[in-house]
C-alpha positions in Angstrom: 94.7 73.0 114.7 95.2 72.7 110.9 91.4 73.3 110.6 91.8 76.4 112.6 94.5 77.7 110.3 97.7 76.9 112.2 100.0 76.0 109.3 103.5 76.9 110.4 105.5 73.8 111.1 107.3 75.2 114.1 104.2 76.0 116.3 102.7 72.7 115.4 105.8 70.8 116.3 106.3 72.8 119.5 102.7 72.2 120.5 103.0 68.5 119.9 106.1 68.4 122.1 104.2 70.5 124.7 101.3 67.9 124.7 103.6 64.9 124.9 105.6 66.4 127.8 102.5 67.4 129.7 100.8 64.0 129.2 103.9 62.2 130.4 104.2 64.5 133.5 100.6 63.8 134.4 100.8 60.0 133.8 103.8 59.9 136.2 101.5 61.3 138.9 99.1 58.5 138.5 96.5 60.0 136.1 95.2 57.7 133.4 96.5 58.4 129.9 93.2 59.4 128.4 92.4 61.8 131.2 96.0 63.2 131.0 95.5 63.9 127.3 92.2 65.7 127.9 93.8 67.9 130.6 96.8 68.7 128.4 94.5 69.8 125.5 92.6 72.0 127.9 95.8 73.6 129.1 96.9 74.3 125.5 93.6 76.2 124.9 91.4 76.7 121.9 93.1 76.3 118.5 91.4 79.4 117.0 92.7 81.5 119.9 96.2 80.0 119.5 96.1 80.8 115.9 95.4 84.4 116.6 98.4 84.5 118.9 100.7 82.8 116.3 99.7 85.3 113.7 101.1 88.0 115.9 104.3 86.2 116.9 107.6 86.5 115.1 110.5 84.1 115.6 111.9 85.9 118.7 108.5 85.9 120.4 108.0 82.2 119.7 111.3 81.4 121.2 110.2 83.3 124.3 106.9 81.4 124.5 108.9 78.1 124.2 111.0 79.1 127.3 107.8 80.1 129.1 106.3 76.7 128.4 109.4 75.0 129.9 109.2 77.2 133.0 105.4 76.5 133.5 105.8 72.7 133.0 109.0 72.4 134.9 110.7 71.0 131.8 114.2 72.1 131.2 115.1 73.6 127.8 117.3 71.1 125.9 120.4 73.0 124.9 122.5 72.6 121.8 125.7 70.6 122.8 129.0 72.3 122.8 130.8 71.9 119.5 134.3 71.6 121.0 134.3 67.8 120.5 132.6 67.8 117.1 134.7 66.6 114.2 134.7 68.6 111.0 132.0 66.7 109.2 129.7 66.9 112.3 130.3 70.7 112.4 129.6 71.0 108.7 126.3 69.2 109.2 125.2 71.9 111.7 126.3 74.6 109.3 124.5 73.0 106.3 121.2 72.2 108.2 120.0 75.9 108.4 120.8 76.2 104.6 118.6 73.2 104.0 115.9 74.7 106.2 115.9 77.9 104.1 115.6 75.9 100.9 112.3 74.7 102.3 111.3 78.2 103.4 111.4 77.0 107.0 112.3 79.3 109.8 113.5 76.4 112.0 116.0 73.6 111.8 114.3 70.3 112.3 115.7 66.7 112.3 115.0 66.5 108.6 117.3 69.4 107.9 120.0 67.8 110.0 119.7 64.6 108.0 120.0 66.5 104.7 123.0 68.3 106.1 124.5 64.9 107.0 124.3 63.7 103.4 126.3 66.8 102.3 128.7 66.8 105.2 131.6 65.3 103.3 131.8 62.3 105.7 132.9 59.4 103.5 132.4 57.0 106.4 128.8 57.9 106.8 128.0 57.7 103.1 129.6 54.3 103.0 127.6 53.2 106.0 124.4 54.5 104.4 125.2 52.6 101.3 125.7 49.4 103.4 122.3 50.1 104.9 120.8 50.4 101.4 120.1 54.1 101.6 121.2 56.7 99.0 121.4 60.4 99.7 119.0 61.2 96.9 116.4 58.7 98.2 116.6 60.5 101.6 115.9 63.8 100.0 113.0 62.5 97.9 111.5 60.9 101.0 111.8 64.0 103.0 110.2 66.1 100.3 107.3 63.6 100.4 106.8 64.2 104.1 107.6 67.9 104.3 106.0 70.7 102.4 107.8 73.9 101.3 106.8 77.0 103.1 104.8 79.6 101.3 107.1 82.5 102.3 110.9 82.5 102.4 112.2 82.6 106.0 113.4 86.1 106.9 115.2 85.4 110.2 119.0 85.7 110.1 119.4 83.0 112.8 117.3 79.8 112.3 116.6 78.1 115.7 116.9 74.3 116.2 113.7 72.6 117.2 113.5 70.6 120.5 113.7 67.3 118.5 116.8 68.5 116.6 118.5 69.5 119.8 117.5 66.3 121.5 119.0 64.3 118.5 122.3 66.2 118.8 122.4 65.5 122.6 121.8 61.8 121.8 124.6 62.0 119.3 127.0 63.1 122.1 125.7 60.2 124.2 126.3 57.7 121.3 129.9 58.9 121.0 130.4 58.4 124.7 128.8 54.9 124.6 131.1 53.9 121.7 134.1 55.2 123.6 134.8 57.9 121.1 136.3 61.2 122.2 134.8 63.2 119.3 131.3 63.4 117.9 131.2 62.3 114.3 128.6 62.5 111.5 127.9 58.8 112.2 126.9 59.7 115.8 124.5 62.3 114.6 123.0 59.7 112.3 122.4 57.5 115.3 121.1 60.4 117.3 118.5 61.1 114.7 117.4 57.5 114.7 117.3 57.3 118.5 115.2 60.5 118.8 112.5 58.4 117.1 109.7 60.9 116.5 111.1 63.5 114.2 110.9 63.5 110.4 114.4 62.2 110.1 113.7 59.1 112.1 110.4 58.5 110.3 112.1 58.9 106.9 115.0 56.6 107.8 112.6 53.9 109.1 110.5 54.2 106.0 113.7 53.5 104.0 114.3 50.4 106.1 117.0 51.7 108.4 117.0 50.1 111.9 118.9 51.6 114.8 120.7 48.4 116.0 121.9 47.5 112.5 123.0 51.1 111.9 125.0 51.0 115.2 126.5 47.6 114.3 127.6 48.9 110.8 129.1 52.0 112.4 131.0 50.0 115.0 132.3 47.7 112.3 133.5 50.6 110.2 135.1 52.4 113.1 137.0 49.3 114.2 138.3 48.8 110.6 139.1 52.5 110.0 139.3 54.3 113.4 140.7 57.6 112.1 138.5 57.9 109.0 136.0 60.7 108.9 
């Protein structure tokens, strides 16, 4: 796809998600993985033809294509969780993430932007936990910049959509809060959600920096038991 000129990160990420979902669906029906991959690629179509379509699509049309994909595959669209139970630092993360995306000239909010938003969210608890895990905010930013390139053109869309992986990470954050018997979703839960998502840039970057999910969860539990009301 890169060879065919498809450069925009959003279509590439969406297409990867499309491939993975389609392959998993076919494997569940008993088709071997290699054959499932071949069929999924055939369904996506020729990269050059796709590129011609992407050149014509704006952000709104791409969102519509994403919903159409979900309808055709029978895969439900992962919604953004309701923010009613999000604590201030968690809400601040979701506010800062689109700003981070625009700094990269990206017209989408990915897991990497959520992670950068977390480091600026004002959560003293999360920064302390990251320090205990041996991770500094600046190291996170440098590692993300190593993985992610800046877009050639500044994003023009007023509303920047969250990618499927970012929405999945936020849903996992809600699940983490529930598992830890917390009534509210905190910045620390989003951190765990990004790690649990596993395939996004945030998870890759954190793993590259030596962060492991179980240790992160243990540190968060320890901190919450010591300072239950601290944000």
